[in-house]
N, C-alpha and C positions, 0 to 999 in steps of 0.2 A: 524593247526588253529593259527591265529595270536594272539598276545597279546591282541589287542583290542577286538577280538571276544571272548577270554576267559573272559576278564573283563566284557564284556557285558552279557555273559552267567551267570556269578556269580551274577551280579546285578539283572538280570531277575529272577533267582532262589530265591534270597532274597525277591523280591516282591511277588512271588508266595507263599513262605513259610509264609510271613507276612500276606498275604491275607487269607490263610488257617487258621492261628492262630486267626485272627480277626473274621472270620466267626464262628469259634468254640466258641470264647468268647462271641460274640454277641448272638448266639443261646442259650448259657448257661444262660446269663443274662435274655433274654426274656422268657425263660422257667420258670425261677423263678418269674420274675415280672408279667408275664401274668397269672399265676395260683397261686394266694396267698393262696389257700387252702392247698398247699403242705408245707407251712411254719408253724412252730410250734407256737401255740397261748396259751395264758393264759386263764383261765376261763372267763374273761371279754370280750374275743374276740380280744384283742390287740395282736400284734405280741410279741412273746418272744424276749428277746435281741438277742439270737442266730439267729432268723429269720431275724431281721434287719441287723445283721452282715453278713448273707449270701447274702442279697441284695447288701449291700455296697461292699463286696468282689467281687461279680460278676461284679458290675459296675466298680470297680477299674481295674479288669482284662480286661474288654472290652475297657476301656479307654487306658490302656497301650498297648494293641494289636493294637488299632486304631492309636496311636502315632507311634508305630513301623512300621505299614504299611505306614503311611504318610512319615516317614523318609526314608523308602526303596524306595518309589516312587520318592521322591525328589532327592535322590542320583542317581537313574536310569536316571531321566530326566536331571539332572545337567550334568551327564556324556555324555548323548546324545548331549546336546547342546554344550558342550565344545569340543567334539571330532567328530563333525558331519561328516567331510570328512573321518576320519579313520573308523567311524562306518559304513558309506555307503560301504566302501571297505570291511569291515569285514562281512557285511550282504551278499554282493555279493560272498565273499569267502565261507561263510557257505552254500550258495545255490549250489555252484559248487563242494563242497566236497563230 
C-alpha cells in the first residue's frame, strides 16, 4: 500500500470515528432534552441544578463531538484536494490489491 493510500485510510478512519462519537453524543443530548421527566426537579417543578448541569454537559459534549467531526472532514477533504492525482492512484492501487 502506498503512503498516500495509508494516509487516506487513516484520515477516513478518523472521520468514521468522529462521526460515531458525534452520533453517540447527539443521541445522549436528545435523550436528555427530549424527556425532561428524567431530570431531577425540586418540589416547585423547576429543574434541580444538577438537572440543568446534565443538559449543559450533554450539549457541551455534542458540540465538541460535532467540532471534532467537522475538523476530521476538513482534514480529509483538504488532503483529497491537495493530493488529487496521488489519491486517484492510491484508490486504483487499493482496488487492485
